[in-house]
VOMAR-333346 format. One record per residue: x, y, z of N, C-alpha, C, O in turn; residue in one letter; chain. Coordinates in steps of 0.02 Angstrom, whole numbers. Layout:
<atom <X Y Z> <X Y Z> <X Y Z> <X Y Z> A A>;
...
END
This chain:
<atom <-6392 -2801 12550> <-6379 -2872 12545> <-6368 -2891 12472> <-6399 -2862 12427> X A>;
<atom <-6325 -2940 12461> <-6312 -2963 12393> <-6366 -3013 12372> <-6403 -3038 12413> X A>;
<atom <-6369 -3026 12307> <-6417 -3076 12283> <-6401 -3144 12312> <-6447 -3184 12326> X A>;
<atom <-6337 -3159 12322> <-6319 -3223 12353> <-6344 -3226 12426> <-6368 -3278 12447> X A>;
<atom <-6338 -3171 12463> <-6364 -3168 12532> <-6440 -3179 12531> <-6467 -3215 12574> X A>;
<atom <-6474 -3149 12483> <-6547 -3156 12479> <-6566 -3228 12464> <-6613 -3255 12493> X A>;
<atom <-6529 -3261 12418> <-6542 -3332 12403> <-6531 -3374 12465> <-6569 -3421 12478> X A>;
<atom <-6479 -3359 12503> <-6464 -3398 12564> <-6520 -3390 12615> <-6540 -3438 12647> X A>;
<atom <-6545 -3329 12624> <-6600 -3317 12671> <-6662 -3356 12650> <-6694 -3388 12691> X A>;
<atom <-6679 -3353 12585> <-6738 -3389 12560> <-6729 -3464 12570> <-6776 -3497 12592> X A>;
<atom <-6671 -3491 12553> <-6660 -3563 12561> <-6661 -3583 12635> <-6686 -3636 12652> X A>;
<atom <-6635 -3541 12678> <-6634 -3555 12750> <-6705 -3561 12778> <-6716 -3600 12824> X A>;
<atom <-6751 -3523 12751> <-6821 -3530 12772> <-6843 -3602 12765> <-6872 -3630 12812> X A>;
<atom <-6830 -3633 12708> <-6853 -3702 12695> <-6813 -3753 12735> <-6840 -3805 12754> X A>;
<atom <-6750 -3740 12749> <-6710 -3784 12792> <-6742 -3786 12862> <-6752 -3839 12891> X A>;
<atom <-6757 -3727 12888> <-6788 -3724 12955> <-6857 -3756 12956> <-6873 -3792 13003> X A>;
<atom <-6897 -3742 12906> <-6964 -3771 12902> <-6959 -3847 12901> <-6995 -3881 12937> X A>;
<atom <-6915 -3874 12859> <-6906 -3947 12854> <-6884 -3978 12919> <-6901 -4035 12933> X A>;
<atom <-6846 -3941 12958> <-6823 -3966 13024> <-6877 -3961 13077> <-6866 -3980 13134> X A>;
<atom <-6936 -3935 13058> <-6990 -3927 13107> <-6982 -3865 13150> <-7018 -3856 13199> X A>;
<atom <-6935 -3822 13132> <-6922 -3760 13170> <-6964 -3704 13142> <-6939 -3658 13108> X A>;
<atom <-7029 -3707 13156> <-7075 -3656 13130> <-7058 -3587 13159> <-7057 -3539 13121> X A>;
<atom <-7045 -3581 13225> <-7026 -3515 13250> <-6963 -3487 13215> <-6958 -3428 13202> X A>;
<atom <-6915 -3531 13202> <-6854 -3509 13167> <-6868 -3488 13096> <-6840 -3438 13072> X A>;
<atom <-6911 -3525 13061> <-6929 -3507 12992> <-6967 -3441 12992> <-6951 -3396 12952> X A>;
<atom <-7016 -3435 13035> <-7056 -3373 13038> <-7012 -3314 13061> <-7025 -3257 13042> X A>;
<atom <-6960 -3329 13100> <-6914 -3276 13121> <-6875 -3245 13064> <-6848 -3191 13071> X A>;
<atom <-6873 -3279 13007> <-6840 -3250 12948> <-6886 -3202 12910> <-6864 -3169 12863> X A>;
<atom <-6949 -3197 12931> <-6996 -3150 12900> <-6993 -3083 12936> <-6986 -3080 12997> X A>;
<atom <-6998 -3029 12898> <-7001 -2962 12928> <-7067 -2954 12966> <-7114 -2991 12954> X A>;
<atom <-7069 -2906 13010> <-7130 -2894 13050> <-7190 -2880 13006> <-7246 -2898 13024> X A>;
<atom <-7180 -2848 12949> <-7235 -2830 12905> <-7242 -2877 12845> <-7273 -2859 12795> X A>;
<atom <-7213 -2936 12850> <-7214 -2984 12794> <-7285 -3004 12774> <-7330 -3008 12816> X A>;
<atom <-7293 -3017 12710> <-7356 -3044 12684> <-7340 -3108 12646> <-7286 -3115 12617> X A>;
<atom <-7388 -3154 12647> <-7380 -3218 12612> <-7444 -3230 12573> <-7497 -3238 12602> X A>;
<atom <-7438 -3231 12507> <-7496 -3241 12463> <-7495 -3313 12438> <-7444 -3337 12413> X A>;
<atom <-7551 -3348 12444> <-7559 -3416 12419> <-7605 -3415 12359> <-7659 -3384 12360> X A>;
<atom <-7585 -3448 12306> <-7624 -3451 12244> <-7691 -3483 12255> <-7700 -3523 12302> X A>;
<atom <-7738 -3467 12212> <-7803 -3499 12213> <-7860 -3449 12222> <-7849 -3390 12235> X A>;
<atom <-7919 -3475 12214> <-7980 -3435 12223> <-8007 -3450 12293> <-8024 -3507 12308> X A>;
<atom <-8010 -3399 12336> <-8031 -3411 12406> <-8099 -3447 12412> <-8110 -3483 12460> X A>;
<atom <-8144 -3436 12364> <-8209 -3470 12369> <-8204 -3545 12352> <-8249 -3583 12369> X A>;
<atom <-8149 -3565 12320> <-8137 -3636 12304> <-8085 -3668 12348> <-8087 -3728 12361> X A>;
<atom <-8038 -3628 12371> <-7982 -3652 12413> <-7974 -3602 12470> <-7943 -3550 12461> X A>;
<atom <-8001 -3618 12529> <-8004 -3570 12583> <-7937 -3543 12608> <-7935 -3492 12642> X A>;
<atom <-7882 -3577 12592> <-7817 -3553 12614> <-7788 -3500 12567> <-7739 -3467 12584> X A>;
<atom <-7819 -3491 12508> <-7793 -3444 12458> <-7799 -3372 12482> <-7842 -3355 12523> X A>;
<atom <-7756 -3331 12454> <-7759 -3259 12468> <-7700 -3234 12508> <-7651 -3270 12519> X A>;
<atom <-7705 -3173 12529> <-7651 -3138 12564> <-7656 -3149 12639> <-7709 -3143 12669> X A>;
<atom <-7599 -3165 12669> <-7595 -3179 12741> <-7541 -3135 12773> <-7490 -3119 12741> X A>;
<atom <-7552 -3115 12834> <-7501 -3079 12872> <-7451 -3129 12900> <-7461 -3190 12895> X A>;
<atom <-7398 -3105 12929> <-7348 -3148 12960> <-7380 -3191 13014> <-7367 -3251 13019> X A>;
<atom <-7422 -3161 13055> <-7455 -3198 13110> <-7502 -3251 13083> <-7505 -3307 13109> X A>;
<atom <-7539 -3235 13031> <-7586 -3283 13001> <-7549 -3342 12970> <-7570 -3400 12979> X A>;
<atom <-7494 -3329 12934> <-7459 -3384 12902> <-7423 -3426 12955> <-7417 -3487 12946> X A>;
<atom <-7401 -3396 13009> <-7369 -3434 13063> <-7420 -3483 13094> <-7402 -3540 13108> X A>;
<atom <-7481 -3460 13104> <-7534 -3505 13131> <-7549 -3561 13081> <-7558 -3618 13102> X A>;
<atom <-7551 -3545 13017> <-7563 -3596 12966> <-7508 -3648 12966> <-7522 -3708 12964> X A>;
<atom <-7445 -3626 12969> <-7388 -3673 12970> <-7393 -3718 13032> <-7381 -3779 13027> X A>;
<atom <-7409 -3689 13089> <-7414 -3728 13151> <-7469 -3780 13146> <-7459 -3837 13168> X A>;
<atom <-7527 -3761 13118> <-7581 -3810 13109> <-7560 -3866 13061> <-7575 -3924 13073> X A>;
<atom <-7526 -3847 13007> <-7503 -3897 12959> <-7458 -3948 12993> <-7469 -4008 12988> X A>;
<atom <-7407 -3924 13027> <-7358 -3968 13059> <-7392 -4013 13110> <-7372 -4071 13117> X A>;
<atom <-7442 -3988 13146> <-7475 -4028 13197> <-7514 -4086 13166> <-7530 -4135 13201> X A>;
<atom <-7530 -4083 13103> <-7569 -4135 13069> <-7525 -4186 13032> <-7551 -4233 13003> X A>;
<atom <-7460 -4176 13034> <-7413 -4220 12999> <-7381 -4270 13048> <-7368 -4254 13106> X A>;
<atom <-7368 -4330 13023> <-7336 -4382 13065> <-7264 -4363 13083> <-7243 -4371 13140> X A>;
<atom <-7227 -4339 13034> <-7155 -4327 13045> <-7132 -4263 13010> <-7077 -4261 12983> X A>;
<atom <-7174 -4211 13010> <-7155 -4148 12979> <-7162 -4149 12904> <-7185 -4197 12874> X A>;
<atom <-7142 -4094 12874> <-7147 -4085 12802> <-7078 -4069 12775> <-7049 -4017 12791> X A>;
<atom <-7053 -4113 12733> <-6989 -4102 12701> <-6999 -4054 12643> <-7041 -4065 12599> X A>;
<atom <-6960 -4000 12642> <-6962 -3950 12589> <-6893 -3946 12557> <-6844 -3927 12589> X A>;
<atom <-6889 -3966 12493> <-6826 -3968 12458> <-6824 -3914 12404> <-6866 -3913 12360> X A>;
<atom <-6774 -3871 12408> <-6765 -3820 12357> <-6728 -3853 12298> <-6672 -3877 12306> X A>;
<atom <-6761 -3854 12241> <-6732 -3886 12181> <-6689 -3837 12142> <-6637 -3855 12116> X A>;
<atom <-6712 -3774 12137> <-6678 -3722 12100> <-6694 -3655 12131> <-6747 -3646 12161> X A>;
<atom <-6647 -3609 12125> <-6658 -3541 12148> <-6619 -3493 12105> <-6560 -3505 12088> X A>;
<atom <-6651 -3438 12087> <-6617 -3384 12052> <-6636 -3319 12086> <-6690 -3314 12116> X A>;
<atom <-6592 -3270 12082> <-6606 -3207 12115> <-6584 -3149 12071> <-6537 -3153 12032> X A>;
<atom <-6622 -3095 12078> <-6605 -3032 12045> <-6628 -2976 12091> <-6687 -2972 12108> X A>;
<atom <-6582 -2934 12110> <-6600 -2880 12157> <-6625 -2909 12222> <-6592 -2951 12253> X A>;
<atom <-6685 -2887 12244> <-6712 -2911 12307> <-6760 -2970 12299> <-6791 -2991 12348> X A>;
<atom <-6766 -2996 12238> <-6812 -3052 12225> <-6774 -3118 12218> <-6721 -3121 12187> X A>;
<atom <-6803 -3170 12248> <-6776 -3238 12242> <-6833 -3282 12218> <-6886 -3285 12249> X A>;
<atom <-6823 -3318 12163> <-6872 -3365 12136> <-6846 -3435 12151> <-6790 -3453 12135> X A>;
<atom <-6889 -3475 12182> <-6870 -3542 12202> <-6919 -3594 12175> <-6979 -3583 12174> X A>;
<atom <-6891 -3650 12154> <-6931 -3708 12137> <-6922 -3756 12196> <-6866 -3775 12213> X A>;
<atom <-6978 -3774 12227> <-6976 -3813 12290> <-7022 -3873 12283> <-7073 -3870 12250> X A>;
<atom <-7002 -3927 12316> <-7043 -3988 12318> <-7053 -4007 12391> <-7007 -4004 12431> X A>;
<atom <-7114 -4028 12409> <-7129 -4048 12477> <-7152 -4120 12479> <-7176 -4148 12430> X A>;
<atom <-7143 -4150 12538> <-7168 -4218 12549> <-7180 -4228 12624> <-7137 -4213 12666> X A>;
<atom <-7239 -4254 12641> <-7255 -4270 12709> <-7317 -4313 12713> <-7359 -4312 12667> X A>;
<atom <-7324 -4351 12767> <-7382 -4393 12777> <-7422 -4367 12836> <-7396 -4357 12891> X A>;
<atom <-7486 -4356 12823> <-7530 -4332 12876> <-7548 -4389 12922> <-7543 -4448 12904> X A>;
<atom <-7569 -4371 12983> <-7588 -4422 13032> <-7648 -4463 13009> <-7659 -4518 13035> X A>;
<atom <-7688 -4437 12962> <-7745 -4475 12936> <-7726 -4521 12877> <-7770 -4552 12847> X A>;
<atom <-7661 -4525 12862> <-7637 -4570 12809> <-7629 -4537 12741> <-7598 -4567 12697> X A>;
<atom <-7657 -4478 12731> <-7649 -4445 12666> <-7577 -4423 12657> <-7542 -4407 12705> X A>;
<atom <-7555 -4423 12595> <-7487 -4402 12579> <-7490 -4335 12543> <-7527 -4327 12494> X A>;
<atom <-7451 -4288 12568> <-7446 -4222 12536> <-7379 -4219 12501> <-7327 -4220 12533> X A>;
<atom <-7382 -4214 12435> <-7321 -4209 12394> <-7337 -4157 12341> <-7373 -4170 12294> X A>;
<atom <-7310 -4098 12351> <-7327 -4042 12306> <-7264 -4012 12277> <-7209 -4022 12302> X A>;
<atom <-7273 -3974 12224> <-7220 -3937 12192> <-7241 -3864 12190> <-7299 -3848 12179> X A>;
<atom <-7193 -3820 12201> <-7207 -3749 12209> <-7160 -3706 12166> <-7104 -3725 12151> X A>;
<atom <-7185 -3649 12148> <-7142 -3593 12129> <-7155 -3540 12182> <-7212 -3520 12193> X A>;
<atom <-7103 -3519 12215> <-7109 -3470 12268> <-7066 -3410 12252> <-7006 -3417 12240> X A>;
<atom <-7096 -3352 12251> <-7060 -3290 12239> <-7056 -3252 12304> <-7107 -3234 12334> X A>;
<atom <-6994 -3240 12327> <-6984 -3205 12391> <-6947 -3139 12379> <-6901 -3135 12338> X A>;
<atom <-6969 -3088 12415> <-6933 -3024 12415> <-6898 -3018 12482> <-6929 -3027 12535> X A>;
<atom <-6833 -3004 12480> <-6793 -2999 12540> <-6771 -2927 12549> <-6745 -2895 12504> X A>;
<atom <-6783 -2902 12610> <-6765 -2833 12627> <-6727 -2833 12693> <-6753 -2855 12744> X A>;
<atom <-6664 -2809 12692> <-6625 -2805 12753> <-6614 -2872 12787> <-6612 -2876 12848> X A>;
<atom <-6608 -2925 12747> <-6595 -2991 12775> <-6657 -3028 12798> <-6651 -3084 12825> X A>;
<atom <-6716 -2999 12788> <-6779 -3031 12808> <-6824 -3038 12747> <-6824 -2997 12702> X A>;
<atom <-6863 -3091 12747> <-6912 -3103 12693> <-6973 -3059 12707> <-7004 -3065 12760> X A>;
<atom <-6989 -3014 12661> <-7044 -2967 12674> <-7106 -2980 12631> <-7159 -2953 12645> X A>;
<atom <-7098 -3020 12579> <-7155 -3034 12535> <-7145 -3103 12503> <-7090 -3118 12479> X A>;
<atom <-7199 -3143 12502> <-7196 -3209 12471> <-7258 -3218 12427> <-7313 -3200 12447> X A>;
<atom <-7247 -3245 12368> <-7302 -3266 12324> <-7289 -3339 12309> <-7238 -3357 12280> X A>;
<atom <-7336 -3381 12330> <-7328 -3454 12324> <-7379 -3482 12275> <-7439 -3473 12283> X A>;
<atom <-7353 -3517 12225> <-7394 -3551 12175> <-7383 -3626 12182> <-7325 -3648 12186> X A>;
<atom <-7437 -3665 12185> <-7431 -3737 12191> <-7493 -3770 12162> <-7537 -3736 12136> X A>;
<atom <-7496 -3835 12167> <-7555 -3873 12144> <-7609 -3865 12197> <-7612 -3903 12245> X A>;
<atom <-7652 -3815 12188> <-7702 -3800 12238> <-7755 -3855 12243> <-7785 -3865 12296> X A>;
<atom <-7769 -3891 12189> <-7816 -3946 12193> <-7789 -4001 12239> <-7826 -4027 12280> X A>;
<atom <-7726 -4018 12231> <-7695 -4068 12275> <-7696 -4043 12347> <-7714 -4081 12393> X A>;
<atom <-7678 -3981 12358> <-7678 -3953 12426> <-7748 -3958 12457> <-7755 -3978 12514> X A>;
<atom <-7798 -3940 12418> <-7867 -3943 12443> <-7887 -4014 12461> <-7916 -4026 12514> X A>;
<atom <-7871 -4062 12417> <-7890 -4131 12428> <-7856 -4160 12491> <-7887 -4199 12527> X A>;
<atom <-7794 -4141 12503> <-7758 -4168 12559> <-7774 -4132 12625> <-7786 -4165 12676> X A>;
<atom <-7776 -4065 12624> <-7783 -4027 12686> <-7854 -4007 12704> <-7869 -4000 12763> X A>;
<atom <-7898 -3997 12654> <-7963 -3966 12668> <-8020 -4016 12664> <-8063 -4017 12708> X A>;
<atom <-8022 -4058 12613> <-8079 -4104 12605> <-8083 -4152 12663> <-8031 -4172 12691> X A>;
<atom <-8144 -4172 12682> <-8152 -4219 12738> <-8126 -4289 12720> <-8128 -4334 12761> X A>;
END
């Protein structure tokens, strides 16, 4: 696959996620995909390495708590070889009235047209306050 194909696959993930098509977004992940979320697990329970199945469950739980889904906008993307680096911004309102508006750097590795590895960096304090705190 070309670097342009890899960028398109990575961007398509966020298009599908924003449309609420979690199965379609997860379908772009390889069977052995891993998704790492930044943070210290003892401070932010969502932090750490997740399997494809674990991240799919997390996405489904997230979407179920939002009034109208989560908009994910790719601001910039660059690619080299099998790596795609994306700057992404999200926005959504939870059913409890909290607003989730985060900014991310996401590094994706694409193999054979599927995303096989993700490293996601974001404002973990904001994520914790919106999603985890009572």
